N, CA, C, O and the ligand as a Tripos MOL2 file, in Angstrom:
@<TRIPOS>MOLECULE
protein
  317   315    80     0     0
PROTEIN
NO_CHARGES

@<TRIPOS>ATOM
      1 N         110.1240  152.8640   11.4460 N.3       1 MET1
      2 CA        108.5910  152.6010   11.5290 C.3       1 MET1
      3 C         108.3970  151.0440   12.2470 C.2       1 MET1
      4 O         107.4910  150.7640   13.0320 O.2       1 MET1
      5 N         109.3210  150.2390   11.8480 N.am      2 ILE2
      6 CA        109.2000  148.9550   12.4890 C.3       2 ILE2
      7 C         109.5680  148.9810   13.8700 C.2       2 ILE2
      8 O         108.9340  148.3200   14.6920 O.2       2 ILE2
      9 N         110.6030  149.7360   14.2070 N.am      3 LYS3
     10 CA        111.0630  149.9200   15.6480 C.3       3 LYS3
     11 C         109.9420  150.4000   16.4420 C.2       3 LYS3
     12 O         109.6730  149.9200   17.5430 O.2       3 LYS3
     13 N         109.2100  151.4540   15.8320 N.am      4 LEU4
     14 CA        108.1840  152.1720   16.5240 C.3       4 LEU4
     15 C         107.0100  151.1930   16.8720 C.2       4 LEU4
     16 O         106.5180  151.1920   18.0000 O.2       4 LEU4
     17 N         106.5990  150.4100   15.9350 N.am      5 GLU5
     18 CA        105.5740  149.4600   16.0610 C.3       5 GLU5
     19 C         106.1000  148.4010   17.0740 C.2       5 GLU5
     20 O         105.2620  147.9460   17.8530 O.2       5 GLU5
     21 N         107.2100  148.0110   17.1500 N.am      6 PHE6
     22 CA        107.7870  147.0890   18.0680 C.3       6 PHE6
     23 C         107.6940  147.7240   19.5570 C.2       6 PHE6
     24 O         107.3190  147.0540   20.5200 O.2       6 PHE6
     25 N         108.0160  148.8800   19.6330 N.am      7 GLU7
     26 CA        107.7020  149.5150   20.9220 C.3       7 GLU7
     27 C         106.3040  149.6080   21.4370 C.2       7 GLU7
     28 O         105.9600  149.2800   22.5730 O.2       7 GLU7
     29 N         105.4830  150.1120   20.4450 N.am      8 ILE8
     30 CA        104.0330  150.1820   20.6840 C.3       8 ILE8
     31 C         103.5030  148.6830   21.1990 C.2       8 ILE8
     32 O         102.7070  148.5320   22.1250 O.2       8 ILE8
     33 N         104.0550  147.6880   20.4780 N.am      9 ALA9
     34 CA        103.5220  146.3750   20.8160 C.3       9 ALA9
     35 C         104.0360  145.8680   22.1170 C.2       9 ALA9
     36 O         103.3440  145.0700   22.7500 O.2       9 ALA9
     37 N         105.2300  146.2750   22.5880 N.am     10 VAL10
     38 CA        105.7820  146.1640   23.8450 C.3      10 VAL10
     39 C         104.9070  146.8860   24.9780 C.2      10 VAL10
     40 O         104.5620  146.3810   26.0460 O.2      10 VAL10
     41 N         104.6310  148.1330   24.5260 N.am     11 PHE11
     42 CA        103.8720  148.9720   25.4890 C.3      11 PHE11
     43 C         102.4360  148.4330   25.6690 C.2      11 PHE11
     44 O         101.8550  148.4690   26.7540 O.2      11 PHE11
     45 N         101.9240  147.9530   24.5870 N.am     12 LEU12
     46 CA        100.5460  147.2110   24.7810 C.3      12 LEU12
     47 C         100.6330  146.0010   25.5860 C.2      12 LEU12
     48 O          99.8010  145.7480   26.4570 O.2      12 LEU12
     49 N         101.6750  145.2090   25.3000 N.am     13 TYR13
     50 CA        101.8060  143.9360   26.0790 C.3      13 TYR13
     51 C         101.9350  144.2550   27.6220 C.2      13 TYR13
     52 O         101.2720  143.6450   28.4610 O.2      13 TYR13
     53 N         102.8320  145.2520   27.9360 N.am     14 LEU14
     54 CA        102.8990  145.7160   29.4730 C.3      14 LEU14
     55 C         101.6410  146.2310   29.7960 C.2      14 LEU14
     56 O         101.2060  145.8880   30.8950 O.2      14 LEU14
     57 N         100.8950  147.0250   29.0610 N.am     15 LEU15
     58 CA         99.6470  147.5870   29.4740 C.3      15 LEU15
     59 C          98.5930  146.4420   29.6940 C.2      15 LEU15
     60 O          97.7260  146.6000   30.5540 O.2      15 LEU15
     61 N          98.6380  145.3810   28.9990 N.am     16 LEU16
     62 CA         97.5940  144.2360   29.1190 C.3      16 LEU16
     63 C          97.8510  143.4630   30.3800 C.2      16 LEU16
     64 O          96.9830  143.0410   31.1440 O.2      16 LEU16
     65 N          99.4040  143.3040   30.5270 N.am     17 THR17
     66 CA         99.8460  142.5720   31.6110 C.3      17 THR17
     67 C          99.4150  143.3270   32.9690 C.2      17 THR17
     68 O          98.9520  142.6850   33.9120 O.2      17 THR17
     69 N          99.5940  144.7600   33.0210 N.am     18 ILE18
     70 CA         99.1980  145.4450   34.1660 C.3      18 ILE18
     71 C          97.6420  145.3400   34.4330 C.2      18 ILE18
     72 O          97.1690  145.1170   35.5470 O.2      18 ILE18
     73 N          96.9880  145.5060   33.4140 N.am     19 PHE19
     74 CA         95.4530  145.4950   33.4140 C.3      19 PHE19
     75 C          95.0200  144.0730   33.8430 C.2      19 PHE19
     76 O          94.0580  143.9530   34.6010 O.2      19 PHE19
     77 N          95.7210  142.9430   33.3680 N.am     20 GLY20
     78 CA         95.3920  141.6950   33.8380 C.3      20 GLY20
     79 C          95.6890  141.4910   35.2210 C.2      20 GLY20
     80 O          94.8780  140.8700   35.9080 O.2      20 GLY20
     81 N          96.7340  141.9290   35.7130 N.am     21 PHE21
     82 CA         97.1790  141.9640   37.0510 C.3      21 PHE21
     83 C          96.0960  142.4910   38.0240 C.2      21 PHE21
     84 O          95.6010  141.8960   38.9810 O.2      21 PHE21
     85 N          95.8220  143.8070   37.5430 N.am     22 PHE22
     86 CA         94.8380  144.5140   38.3520 C.3      22 PHE22
     87 C          93.4100  143.9510   38.3140 C.2      22 PHE22
     88 O          92.5860  144.0450   39.2230 O.2      22 PHE22
     89 N          93.2420  143.3590   37.1420 N.am     23 GLY23
     90 CA         91.7440  142.5970   37.1000 C.3      23 GLY23
     91 C          91.8860  141.3730   37.9890 C.2      23 GLY23
     92 O          90.9260  141.1280   38.7190 O.2      23 GLY23
     93 N          92.8990  140.5990   38.0360 N.am     24 LEU24
     94 CA         92.8900  139.5380   38.9880 C.3      24 LEU24
     95 C          92.8280  140.0040   40.4540 C.2      24 LEU24
     96 O          92.0970  139.4320   41.2630 O.2      24 LEU24
     97 N          93.5820  141.0160   40.7720 N.am     25 TRP25
     98 CA         93.6990  141.6460   42.0320 C.3      25 TRP25
     99 C          92.2460  142.1670   42.5030 C.2      25 TRP25
    100 O          91.8630  142.1000   43.6710 O.2      25 TRP25
    101 N          91.5620  142.6470   41.5370 N.am     26 PHE26
    102 CA         90.3300  143.2590   41.7870 C.3      26 PHE26
    103 C          89.2370  142.0860   41.9770 C.2      26 PHE26
    104 O          88.2600  142.2830   42.6990 O.2      26 PHE26
    105 N          89.4210  140.9260   41.3430 N.am     27 LEU27
    106 CA         88.6180  139.8010   41.3800 C.3      27 LEU27
    107 C          88.8580  139.2540   42.8430 C.2      27 LEU27
    108 O          87.9190  139.0170   43.6030 O.2      27 LEU27
    109 N          90.1080  139.0800   43.1630 N.am     28 PHE28
    110 CA         90.3590  138.5160   44.5320 C.3      28 PHE28
    111 C          89.8310  139.3460   45.6540 C.2      28 PHE28
    112 O          89.2790  138.8810   46.6520 O.2      28 PHE28
    113 N          90.0430  140.6220   45.4140 N.am     29 SER29
    114 CA         89.6440  141.5410   46.5880 C.3      29 SER29
    115 C          88.0690  141.5010   46.5160 C.2      29 SER29
    116 O          87.4970  141.6700   47.5930 O.2      29 SER29
    117 N          87.3670  141.3220   45.5120 N.am     30 LYS30
    118 CA         85.9870  141.1680   45.4860 C.3      30 LYS30
    119 C          85.6630  139.8960   46.0910 C.2      30 LYS30
    120 O          84.5550  139.8400   46.6230 O.2      30 LYS30
    121 N          86.3170  138.9650   46.1220 N.am     31 ILE31
    122 CA         85.9990  137.5700   46.7260 C.3      31 ILE31
    123 C          86.1240  137.7770   48.2330 C.2      31 ILE31
    124 O          85.2580  137.4060   49.0260 O.2      31 ILE31
    125 N          87.1100  138.3150   48.5330 N.am     32 GLU32
    126 CA         87.4930  138.4840   50.0370 C.3      32 GLU32
    127 C          86.5020  139.3680   50.8870 C.2      32 GLU32
    128 O          86.2720  139.1420   52.0740 O.2      32 GLU32
    129 N          85.9430  140.3910   50.1680 N.am     33 VAL33
    130 CA         85.0060  141.2550   50.7300 C.3      33 VAL33
    131 C          83.7800  140.6880   51.3790 C.2      33 VAL33
    132 O          83.4680  141.0510   52.5140 O.2      33 VAL33
    133 N          83.0440  139.7780   50.6810 N.am     34 PRO34
    134 CA         81.9110  139.1610   51.3400 C.3      34 PRO34
    135 C          82.2880  138.3450   52.6600 C.2      34 PRO34
    136 O          81.5720  138.2570   53.6580 O.2      34 PRO34
    137 N          83.5140  137.7790   52.4870 N.am     35 ARG35
    138 CA         83.9900  136.7990   53.6000 C.3      35 ARG35
    139 C          84.1890  137.7750   54.8690 C.2      35 ARG35
    140 O          83.8070  137.4380   55.9890 O.2      35 ARG35
    141 N          84.7300  138.8430   54.6430 N.am     36 GLN36
    142 CA         84.8740  139.8250   55.8070 C.3      36 GLN36
    143 C          83.5430  140.3480   56.3690 C.2      36 GLN36
    144 O          83.3240  140.5000   57.5710 O.2      36 GLN36
    145 N          82.6360  140.6190   55.3300 N.am     37 ARG37
    146 CA         81.4630  141.2070   55.8680 C.3      37 ARG37
    147 C          80.7160  140.0800   56.6450 C.2      37 ARG37
    148 O          80.0200  140.3730   57.6160 O.2      37 ARG37
    149 N          80.8550  138.8270   56.2320 N.am     38 LYS38
    150 CA         80.2100  137.7360   56.8580 C.3      38 LYS38
    151 C          80.8540  137.5960   58.2790 C.2      38 LYS38
    152 O          80.1270  137.2760   59.2200 O.2      38 LYS38
    153 N          82.0420  137.7990   58.4490 N.am     39 MET39
    154 CA         82.7780  137.7070   59.5850 C.3      39 MET39
    155 C          82.3150  138.9190   60.5490 C.2      39 MET39
    156 O          82.2020  138.7970   61.7680 O.2      39 MET39
    157 N          82.0750  140.0560   59.8570 N.am     40 ASP40
    158 CA         81.6400  141.2640   60.7360 C.3      40 ASP40
    159 C          80.2750  140.9660   61.2490 C.2      40 ASP40
    160 O          80.0050  141.2610   62.4130 O.2      40 ASP40
    161 N          79.3360  140.3690   60.4240 N.am     41 LEU41
    162 CA         78.1090  140.2260   60.7820 C.3      41 LEU41
    163 C          78.0820  139.2150   62.0300 C.2      41 LEU41
    164 O          77.1300  139.3390   62.8000 O.2      41 LEU41
    165 N          78.9910  138.2750   62.2850 N.am     42 GLU42
    166 CA         78.9650  137.4210   63.2750 C.3      42 GLU42
    167 C          79.4530  138.2880   64.5700 C.2      42 GLU42
    168 O          79.0700  137.9850   65.7000 O.2      42 GLU42
    169 N          80.2440  139.2880   64.3440 N.am     43 SER43
    170 CA         80.6720  140.1700   65.5930 C.3      43 SER43
    171 C          79.8040  141.2690   65.9440 C.2      43 SER43
    172 O          80.0370  142.0670   66.8520 O.2      43 SER43
    173 N          78.7340  141.2800   65.1450 N.am     44 ILE44
    174 CA         77.6230  142.2790   65.4760 C.3      44 ILE44
    175 C          76.6860  141.9550   66.6220 C.2      44 ILE44
    176 O          76.1090  140.8690   66.5810 O.2      44 ILE44
    177 N          76.4830  142.7230   67.5760 N.am     45 TRP45
    178 CA         75.7120  142.2850   68.5870 C.3      45 TRP45
    179 C          74.5710  143.3600   68.8320 C.2      45 TRP45
    180 O          74.7900  144.5420   68.5650 O.2      45 TRP45
    181 N          73.4900  142.9880   69.2830 N.am     46 GLN46
    182 CA         72.2950  143.7310   69.6440 C.3      46 GLN46
    183 C          71.9360  143.5930   71.0850 C.2      46 GLN46
    184 O          71.5220  142.5150   71.5120 O.2      46 GLN46
    185 N          72.0930  144.7550   71.9370 N.am     47 CYS47
    186 CA         71.7230  144.4500   73.2870 C.3      47 CYS47
    187 C          70.4210  144.1350   73.5010 C.2      47 CYS47
    188 O          69.5950  144.7760   72.8520 O.2      47 CYS47
    189 N          69.9750  143.1720   74.3730 N.am     48 SER48
    190 CA         68.8010  142.7830   74.5140 C.3      48 SER48
    191 C          67.9650  143.6910   75.5960 C.2      48 SER48
    192 O          66.7560  143.5960   75.8090 O.2      48 SER48
    193 N          68.8000  144.5100   76.1740 N.am     49 ILE49
    194 CA         68.1900  145.4560   77.2470 C.3      49 ILE49
    195 C          67.7800  146.7180   76.5040 C.2      49 ILE49
    196 O          66.6120  147.1070   76.5370 O.2      49 ILE49
    197 N          68.7600  147.3780   75.8130 N.am     50 CYS50
    198 CA         68.6180  148.7540   75.1800 C.3      50 CYS50
    199 C          68.6040  148.7200   73.8060 C.2      50 CYS50
    200 O          68.5140  149.7810   73.1890 O.2      50 CYS50
    201 N          68.6960  147.4580   73.1160 N.am     51 THR51
    202 CA         68.5870  147.3450   71.7160 C.3      51 THR51
    203 C          69.6550  147.8610   70.9830 C.2      51 THR51
    204 O          69.6240  147.8880   69.7530 O.2      51 THR51
    205 N          70.7300  148.3290   71.7280 N.am     52 TYR52
    206 CA         71.9100  149.1570   70.9950 C.3      52 TYR52
    207 C          72.7400  148.1350   70.2480 C.2      52 TYR52
    208 O          73.1290  147.0970   70.7830 O.2      52 TYR52
    209 N          73.0030  148.4720   68.9620 N.am     53 ILE53
    210 CA         73.6780  147.5930   68.0560 C.3      53 ILE53
    211 C          75.1650  147.9410   68.0800 C.2      53 ILE53
    212 O          75.5000  149.0960   67.8170 O.2      53 ILE53
    213 N          76.1480  146.9420   68.4030 N.am     54 TYR54
    214 CA         77.5320  147.3010   68.4760 C.3      54 TYR54
    215 C          78.3880  146.1120   68.0070 C.2      54 TYR54
    216 O          77.9220  144.9730   68.0360 O.2      54 TYR54
    217 N          79.4850  146.3350   67.6280 N.am     55 VAL55
    218 CA         80.4450  145.4120   67.1620 C.3      55 VAL55
    219 C          81.4660  144.9110   68.2840 C.2      55 VAL55
    220 O          82.2290  145.6590   68.8950 O.2      55 VAL55
    221 N          81.3660  143.5620   68.4560 N.am     56 ASP56
    222 CA         82.5180  142.9780   69.3820 C.3      56 ASP56
    223 C          82.9490  141.6640   68.8250 C.2      56 ASP56
    224 O          82.3040  140.6190   68.9190 O.2      56 ASP56
    225 N          84.1080  141.8180   68.2340 N.am     57 SER57
    226 CA         84.6800  140.7620   67.5980 C.3      57 SER57
    227 C          85.5500  139.8290   68.4990 C.2      57 SER57
    228 O          85.9180  138.7380   68.0640 O.2      57 SER57
    229 N          85.8720  140.2460   69.7220 N.am     58 LYS58
    230 CA         86.7430  139.6540   70.7270 C.3      58 LYS58
    231 C          85.9860  138.3930   71.3210 C.2      58 LYS58
    232 O          86.5010  137.2980   71.5450 O.2      58 LYS58
    233 N          84.5450  138.7870   71.5510 N.am     59 HIS59
    234 CA         83.7700  137.6450   72.3230 C.3      59 HIS59
    235 C          82.7450  137.0850   71.3450 C.2      59 HIS59
    236 O          82.1610  137.7440   70.4860 O.2      59 HIS59
    237 N          82.6060  135.8150   71.5800 N.am     60 LYS60
    238 CA         81.6280  135.1250   70.6780 C.3      60 LYS60
    239 C          80.4580  134.6130   71.3990 C.2      60 LYS60
    240 O          79.4080  134.4970   70.7670 O.2      60 LYS60
    241 N          80.5010  134.3000   72.6010 N.am     61 LYS61
    242 CA         79.3440  133.6890   73.3450 C.3      61 LYS61
    243 C          78.6590  134.7160   74.2630 C.2      61 LYS61
    244 O          77.4340  134.7740   74.3760 O.2      61 LYS61
    245 N          79.5160  135.5220   74.9120 N.am     62 LEU62
    246 CA         79.0720  136.5070   75.8520 C.3      62 LEU62
    247 C          79.6950  137.9630   75.5590 C.2      62 LEU62
    248 O          80.9150  138.1090   75.4770 O.2      62 LEU62
    249 N          78.8770  138.9320   75.4210 N.am     63 SER63
    250 CA         79.4580  140.1620   75.4000 C.3      63 SER63
    251 C          78.7620  141.3530   76.1910 C.2      63 SER63
    252 O          77.5680  141.3230   76.4880 O.2      63 SER63
    253 N          79.5520  142.3240   76.4830 N.am     64 VAL64
    254 CA         79.1360  143.3580   77.4690 C.3      64 VAL64
    255 C          78.6280  144.4730   76.4550 C.2      64 VAL64
    256 O          79.3110  144.7480   75.4680 O.2      64 VAL64
    257 N          77.4130  145.1150   76.7110 N.am     65 CYS65
    258 CA         76.9330  146.1270   76.0740 C.3      65 CYS65
    259 C          77.7220  147.4210   76.4930 C.2      65 CYS65
    260 O          77.7680  147.7580   77.6760 O.2      65 CYS65
    261 N          78.3240  148.1200   75.5250 N.am     66 PRO66
    262 CA         79.0690  149.3900   75.9550 C.3      66 PRO66
    263 C          78.1930  150.6080   76.3160 C.2      66 PRO66
    264 O          78.6320  151.5890   76.9170 O.2      66 PRO66
    265 N          77.0010  150.4750   75.9280 N.am     67 ARG67
    266 CA         76.0380  151.4490   76.2610 C.3      67 ARG67
    267 C          75.4510  151.4360   77.7200 C.2      67 ARG67
    268 O          75.4550  152.4080   78.4760 O.2      67 ARG67
    269 N          74.9220  150.1320   78.0160 N.am     68 CYS68
    270 CA         74.1560  150.0120   79.4650 C.3      68 CYS68
    271 C          74.9930  148.9580   80.2000 C.2      68 CYS68
    272 O          74.6750  148.7750   81.3760 O.2      68 CYS68
    273 N          75.9140  148.3000   79.7550 N.am     69 GLY69
    274 CA         76.8870  147.5490   80.5960 C.3      69 GLY69
    275 C          76.1950  146.1170   80.7970 C.2      69 GLY69
    276 O          76.7380  145.2870   81.5260 O.2      69 GLY69
    277 N          75.2030  145.8880   80.2580 N.am     70 SER70
    278 CA         74.4720  144.6210   80.5810 C.3      70 SER70
    279 C          75.0460  143.3850   79.6980 C.2      70 SER70
    280 O          75.5350  143.5940   78.5880 O.2      70 SER70
    281 N          74.9670  142.2660   80.1830 N.am     71 TYR71
    282 CA         75.5070  141.1480   79.3720 C.3      71 TYR71
    283 C          74.7130  140.5210   78.2700 C.2      71 TYR71
    284 O          73.5290  140.2670   78.4870 O.2      71 TYR71
    285 N          75.1650  140.2880   77.2880 N.am     72 ASN72
    286 CA         74.3240  139.6630   76.1680 C.3      72 ASN72
    287 C          74.8890  138.2580   75.7770 C.2      72 ASN72
    288 O          76.1120  138.1620   75.6860 O.2      72 ASN72
    289 N          74.1890  137.2710   75.5600 N.am     73 ASP73
    290 CA         74.7510  136.0910   75.1840 C.3      73 ASP73
    291 C          74.0150  135.7410   73.7450 C.2      73 ASP73
    292 O          72.8620  136.0590   73.4540 O.2      73 ASP73
    293 N          74.9440  135.0140   72.9130 N.am     74 ARG74
    294 CA         74.5770  134.9090   71.6070 C.3      74 ARG74
    295 C          73.3090  133.7860   71.5830 C.2      74 ARG74
    296 O          72.4970  133.8650   70.6610 O.2      74 ARG74
    297 N          73.1700  132.8270   72.5310 N.am     75 GLU75
    298 CA         72.0740  132.0430   72.4210 C.3      75 GLU75
    299 C          70.7040  132.5040   72.9770 C.2      75 GLU75
    300 O          69.6610  131.8520   72.9460 O.2      75 GLU75
    301 N          70.8840  133.7070   73.4760 N.am     76 GLY76
    302 CA         69.6780  134.3520   74.0780 C.3      76 GLY76
    303 C          68.4510  134.3830   72.9720 C.2      76 GLY76
    304 O          68.5290  134.0160   71.7990 O.2      76 GLY76
    305 N          67.4120  134.8680   73.5890 N.am     77 GLY77
    306 CA         66.2230  134.8930   72.8010 C.3      77 GLY77
    307 C          65.2150  133.8250   73.1790 C.2      77 GLY77
    308 O          64.0820  133.8970   72.7030 O.2      77 GLY77
    309 N          65.5370  132.8680   73.9770 N.am     78 GLY78
    310 CA         64.4660  131.8820   74.2390 C.3      78 GLY78
    311 C          64.1520  132.1270   75.7440 C.2      78 GLY78
    312 O          64.6860  131.5040   76.6610 O.2      78 GLY78
    313 N          63.1820  133.1520   75.8940 N.am     79 HIS79
    314 CA         62.7180  133.4470   77.1890 C.3      79 HIS79
    315 C          61.9710  132.5050   77.9010 C.2      79 HIS79
    316 O          61.5670  132.7670   79.0340 O.2      79 HIS79
    317 ZN         72.5700  147.7920   76.2110 Zn       80 ZN80
@<TRIPOS>BOND
     1     1     2 1
     2     2     3 1
     3     3     4 2
     4     3     5 am
     5     5     6 1
     6     6     7 1
     7     7     8 2
     8     7     9 am
     9     9    10 1
    10    10    11 1
    11    11    12 2
    12    11    13 am
    13    13    14 1
    14    14    15 1
    15    15    16 2
    16    15    17 am
    17    17    18 1
    18    18    19 1
    19    19    20 2
    20    19    21 am
    21    21    22 1
    22    22    23 1
    23    23    24 2
    24    23    25 am
    25    25    26 1
    26    26    27 1
    27    27    28 2
    28    27    29 am
    29    29    30 1
    30    30    31 1
    31    31    32 2
    32    31    33 am
    33    33    34 1
    34    34    35 1
    35    35    36 2
    36    35    37 am
    37    37    38 1
    38    38    39 1
    39    39    40 2
    40    39    41 am
    41    41    42 1
    42    42    43 1
    43    43    44 2
    44    43    45 am
    45    45    46 1
    46    46    47 1
    47    47    48 2
    48    47    49 am
    49    49    50 1
    50    50    51 1
    51    51    52 2
    52    51    53 am
    53    53    54 1
    54    54    55 1
    55    55    56 2
    56    55    57 am
    57    57    58 1
    58    58    59 1
    59    59    60 2
    60    59    61 am
    61    61    62 1
    62    62    63 1
    63    63    64 2
    64    63    65 am
    65    65    66 1
    66    66    67 1
    67    67    68 2
    68    67    69 am
    69    69    70 1
    70    70    71 1
    71    71    72 2
    72    71    73 am
    73    73    74 1
    74    74    75 1
    75    75    76 2
    76    75    77 am
    77    77    78 1
    78    78    79 1
    79    79    80 2
    80    79    81 am
    81    81    82 1
    82    82    83 1
    83    83    84 2
    84    83    85 am
    85    85    86 1
    86    86    87 1
    87    87    88 2
    88    87    89 am
    89    89    90 1
    90    90    91 1
    91    91    92 2
    92    91    93 am
    93    93    94 1
    94    94    95 1
    95    95    96 2
    96    95    97 am
    97    97    98 1
    98    98    99 1
    99    99   100 2
   100    99   101 am
   101   101   102 1
   102   102   103 1
   103   103   104 2
   104   103   105 am
   105   105   106 1
   106   106   107 1
   107   107   108 2
   108   107   109 am
   109   109   110 1
   110   110   111 1
   111   111   112 2
   112   111   113 am
   113   113   114 1
   114   114   115 1
   115   115   116 2
   116   115   117 am
   117   117   118 1
   118   118   119 1
   119   119   120 2
   120   119   121 am
   121   121   122 1
   122   122   123 1
   123   123   124 2
   124   123   125 am
   125   125   126 1
   126   126   127 1
   127   127   128 2
   128   127   129 am
   129   129   130 1
   130   130   131 1
   131   131   132 2
   132   131   133 am
   133   133   134 1
   134   134   135 1
   135   135   136 2
   136   135   137 am
   137   137   138 1
   138   138   139 1
   139   139   140 2
   140   139   141 am
   141   141   142 1
   142   142   143 1
   143   143   144 2
   144   143   145 am
   145   145   146 1
   146   146   147 1
   147   147   148 2
   148   147   149 am
   149   149   150 1
   150   150   151 1
   151   151   152 2
   152   151   153 am
   153   153   154 1
   154   154   155 1
   155   155   156 2
   156   155   157 am
   157   157   158 1
   158   158   159 1
   159   159   160 2
   160   159   161 am
   161   161   162 1
   162   162   163 1
   163   163   164 2
   164   163   165 am
   165   165   166 1
   166   166   167 1
   167   167   168 2
   168   167   169 am
   169   169   170 1
   170   170   171 1
   171   171   172 2
   172   171   173 am
   173   173   174 1
   174   174   175 1
   175   175   176 2
   176   175   177 am
   177   177   178 1
   178   178   179 1
   179   179   180 2
   180   179   181 am
   181   181   182 1
   182   182   183 1
   183   183   184 2
   184   183   185 am
   185   185   186 1
   186   186   187 1
   187   187   188 2
   188   187   189 am
   189   189   190 1
   190   190   191 1
   191   191   192 2
   192   191   193 am
   193   193   194 1
   194   194   195 1
   195   195   196 2
   196   195   197 am
   197   197   198 1
   198   198   199 1
   199   199   200 2
   200   199   201 am
   201   201   202 1
   202   202   203 1
   203   203   204 2
   204   203   205 am
   205   205   206 1
   206   206   207 1
   207   207   208 2
   208   207   209 am
   209   209   210 1
   210   210   211 1
   211   211   212 2
   212   211   213 am
   213   213   214 1
   214   214   215 1
   215   215   216 2
   216   215   217 am
   217   217   218 1
   218   218   219 1
   219   219   220 2
   220   219   221 am
   221   221   222 1
   222   222   223 1
   223   223   224 2
   224   223   225 am
   225   225   226 1
   226   226   227 1
   227   227   228 2
   228   227   229 am
   229   229   230 1
   230   230   231 1
   231   231   232 2
   232   231   233 am
   233   233   234 1
   234   234   235 1
   235   235   236 2
   236   235   237 am
   237   237   238 1
   238   238   239 1
   239   239   240 2
   240   239   241 am
   241   241   242 1
   242   242   243 1
   243   243   244 2
   244   243   245 am
   245   245   246 1
   246   246   247 1
   247   247   248 2
   248   247   249 am
   249   249   250 1
   250   250   251 1
   251   251   252 2
   252   251   253 am
   253   253   254 1
   254   254   255 1
   255   255   256 2
   256   255   257 am
   257   257   258 1
   258   258   259 1
   259   259   260 2
   260   259   261 am
   261   261   262 1
   262   262   263 1
   263   263   264 2
   264   263   265 am
   265   265   266 1
   266   266   267 1
   267   267   268 2
   268   267   269 am
   269   269   270 1
   270   270   271 1
   271   271   272 2
   272   271   273 am
   273   273   274 1
   274   274   275 1
   275   275   276 2
   276   275   277 am
   277   277   278 1
   278   278   279 1
   279   279   280 2
   280   279   281 am
   281   281   282 1
   282   282   283 1
   283   283   284 2
   284   283   285 am
   285   285   286 1
   286   286   287 1
   287   287   288 2
   288   287   289 am
   289   289   290 1
   290   290   291 1
   291   291   292 2
   292   291   293 am
   293   293   294 1
   294   294   295 1
   295   295   296 2
   296   295   297 am
   297   297   298 1
   298   298   299 1
   299   299   300 2
   300   299   301 am
   301   301   302 1
   302   302   303 1
   303   303   304 2
   304   303   305 am
   305   305   306 1
   306   306   307 1
   307   307   308 2
   308   307   309 am
   309   309   310 1
   310   310   311 1
   311   311   312 2
   312   311   313 am
   313   313   314 1
   314   314   315 1
   315   315   316 2
@<TRIPOS>SUBSTRUCTURE
     1 MET1         2 RESIDUE 1 A MET
     2 ILE2         6 RESIDUE 1 A ILE
     3 LYS3        10 RESIDUE 1 A LYS
     4 LEU4        14 RESIDUE 1 A LEU
     5 GLU5        18 RESIDUE 1 A GLU
     6 PHE6        22 RESIDUE 1 A PHE
     7 GLU7        26 RESIDUE 1 A GLU
     8 ILE8        30 RESIDUE 1 A ILE
     9 ALA9        34 RESIDUE 1 A ALA
    10 VAL10       38 RESIDUE 1 A VAL
    11 PHE11       42 RESIDUE 1 A PHE
    12 LEU12       46 RESIDUE 1 A LEU
    13 TYR13       50 RESIDUE 1 A TYR
    14 LEU14       54 RESIDUE 1 A LEU
    15 LEU15       58 RESIDUE 1 A LEU
    16 LEU16       62 RESIDUE 1 A LEU
    17 THR17       66 RESIDUE 1 A THR
    18 ILE18       70 RESIDUE 1 A ILE
    19 PHE19       74 RESIDUE 1 A PHE
    20 GLY20       78 RESIDUE 1 A GLY
    21 PHE21       82 RESIDUE 1 A PHE
    22 PHE22       86 RESIDUE 1 A PHE
    23 GLY23       90 RESIDUE 1 A GLY
    24 LEU24       94 RESIDUE 1 A LEU
    25 TRP25       98 RESIDUE 1 A TRP
    26 PHE26      102 RESIDUE 1 A PHE
    27 LEU27      106 RESIDUE 1 A LEU
    28 PHE28      110 RESIDUE 1 A PHE
    29 SER29      114 RESIDUE 1 A SER
    30 LYS30      118 RESIDUE 1 A LYS
    31 ILE31      122 RESIDUE 1 A ILE
    32 GLU32      126 RESIDUE 1 A GLU
    33 VAL33      130 RESIDUE 1 A VAL
    34 PRO34      134 RESIDUE 1 A PRO
    35 ARG35      138 RESIDUE 1 A ARG
    36 GLN36      142 RESIDUE 1 A GLN
    37 ARG37      146 RESIDUE 1 A ARG
    38 LYS38      150 RESIDUE 1 A LYS
    39 MET39      154 RESIDUE 1 A MET
    40 ASP40      158 RESIDUE 1 A ASP
    41 LEU41      162 RESIDUE 1 A LEU
    42 GLU42      166 RESIDUE 1 A GLU
    43 SER43      170 RESIDUE 1 A SER
    44 ILE44      174 RESIDUE 1 A ILE
    45 TRP45      178 RESIDUE 1 A TRP
    46 GLN46      182 RESIDUE 1 A GLN
    47 CYS47      186 RESIDUE 1 A CYS
    48 SER48      190 RESIDUE 1 A SER
    49 ILE49      194 RESIDUE 1 A ILE
    50 CYS50      198 RESIDUE 1 A CYS
    51 THR51      202 RESIDUE 1 A THR
    52 TYR52      206 RESIDUE 1 A TYR
    53 ILE53      210 RESIDUE 1 A ILE
    54 TYR54      214 RESIDUE 1 A TYR
    55 VAL55      218 RESIDUE 1 A VAL
    56 ASP56      222 RESIDUE 1 A ASP
    57 SER57      226 RESIDUE 1 A SER
    58 LYS58      230 RESIDUE 1 A LYS
    59 HIS59      234 RESIDUE 1 A HIS
    60 LYS60      238 RESIDUE 1 A LYS
    61 LYS61      242 RESIDUE 1 A LYS
    62 LEU62      246 RESIDUE 1 A LEU
    63 SER63      250 RESIDUE 1 A SER
    64 VAL64      254 RESIDUE 1 A VAL
    65 CYS65      258 RESIDUE 1 A CYS
    66 PRO66      262 RESIDUE 1 A PRO
    67 ARG67      266 RESIDUE 1 A ARG
    68 CYS68      270 RESIDUE 1 A CYS
    69 GLY69      274 RESIDUE 1 A GLY
    70 SER70      278 RESIDUE 1 A SER
    71 TYR71      282 RESIDUE 1 A TYR
    72 ASN72      286 RESIDUE 1 A ASN
    73 ASP73      290 RESIDUE 1 A ASP
    74 ARG74      294 RESIDUE 1 A ARG
    75 GLU75      298 RESIDUE 1 A GLU
    76 GLY76      302 RESIDUE 1 A GLY
    77 GLY77      306 RESIDUE 1 A GLY
    78 GLY78      310 RESIDUE 1 A GLY
    79 HIS79      314 RESIDUE 1 A HIS
    80 ZN80       317 GROUP 0 **** ****
């Protein structure tokens, strides 16, 4: 009986360790997700000609619309 309780205790300890690890991993992954979304928002472009919304993470200041091929600049809007 004592041995069985010891095994259960070890099993519970391992279970808690695994759950703790997954809990930490879940927390860290939850923290990283908004950062990635924020980065994605910066790479989202809206064409000023055809209002097509697309993602271009390679370019930051100037991007070419894949739909109509016109150039869009980030500082644009001040006509
Ligand atoms: Zn366009």
